[in-house]
C-alpha positions in Angstrom: 181.9 36.6 58.7 179.4 38.5 60.8 175.8 37.1 60.9 174.4 40.6 60.1 176.1 40.4 56.7 174.4 37.1 55.8 171.9 37.3 52.9 172.1 41.1 52.7 169.8 41.4 49.7 167.0 39.6 51.6 167.1 42.1 54.5 165.2 45.3 54.9 166.6 48.7 56.0 165.5 50.0 59.4 165.6 53.5 60.7 169.0 54.0 62.4 170.2 57.0 64.3 173.3 57.3 66.5 176.9 56.2 66.4 176.1 52.9 68.0 174.8 51.8 64.6 178.0 52.8 62.8 179.8 49.7 61.5 183.3 48.8 62.8 186.2 48.6 60.4 186.2 44.8 60.8 182.5 44.5 59.8 183.0 46.9 56.9 185.9 44.8 55.7 183.7 41.6 55.9 181.0 43.4 54.1 183.3 44.3 51.3 184.1 40.6 50.9 180.4 40.0 50.2 180.2 42.9 47.8 183.5 42.7 45.9 182.7 45.4 43.3 182.2 48.0 46.0 184.8 50.0 47.9 184.9 52.5 50.6 186.0 56.1 49.7 185.7 59.0 52.0 183.5 57.1 54.4 181.0 56.1 51.7 180.3 52.7 50.1 180.9 53.3 46.3 180.4 51.5 43.1 180.4 52.6 39.4 178.1 50.8 37.0 178.8 50.9 33.2 176.2 50.8 30.4 176.0 50.9 26.7 174.2 54.2 26.4 172.4 57.0 28.2 169.0 55.3 28.0 170.3 52.2 30.0 172.0 54.5 32.5 168.8 56.4 33.2 166.7 53.2 33.3 169.1 51.9 36.0 168.9 55.2 37.9 165.1 54.8 37.9 165.3 51.3 39.2 167.8 52.4 41.9 165.3 55.1 42.9 162.6 52.5 43.2 164.7 50.4 45.5 165.9 53.4 47.5 162.3 54.5 48.0 161.1 51.1 49.1 164.0 50.8 51.6 163.8 54.5 52.7 167.5 54.7 52.3 168.8 56.9 49.5 172.2 57.0 47.8 174.0 59.8 46.2 174.0 59.3 42.4 176.3 60.6 39.7 174.8 60.1 36.3 176.9 60.2 33.1 176.2 59.1 29.5 177.2 55.5 30.0 177.9 55.1 33.7 176.3 55.7 37.1 178.2 56.0 40.3 176.3 55.0 43.4 177.4 56.2 46.9 175.9 55.1 50.2 176.4 56.3 53.7 174.2 56.8 56.7 174.3 60.4 57.8 172.3 59.7 61.0 175.1 57.4 62.2 178.0 59.4 60.9 179.4 56.7 58.7 178.5 53.3 57.2 175.6 51.2 58.6 174.1 47.9 57.8 171.5 49.8 55.6 174.3 50.8 53.2 175.3 47.2 52.7 171.7 46.0 52.4 171.0 48.5 49.7 174.3 47.9 47.9 173.4 44.2 47.7 170.0 45.0 46.4 171.5 47.2 43.7 174.0 44.5 42.8 171.0 42.1 42.2 169.3 44.7 40.2 172.3 45.2 38.0 172.8 41.5 37.5 169.2 41.2 36.3 
């Protein structure tokens, strides 16, 4: 597995711009092995989180917003009564970057807590 994918949740996002920062299909596949609940759909890293009720869904959204702000890397969110879909991509690289995997790992930790 690629070294850049080691300890994703401990890493910090960096400003990235340009196609040279777009991850290869091989690195994306390795990243998905480290984040088994995520998948790639339409060039985005996607996961759906399920909750008991709306309050917990919104509390999770607020926590995701905090992480996104701290990392300066923001997902697309779809909020429903008892589920939240999180979608990451890096528009400035035209696909998936290391930042997407870093934030996904941080969100996984948040959900596990």
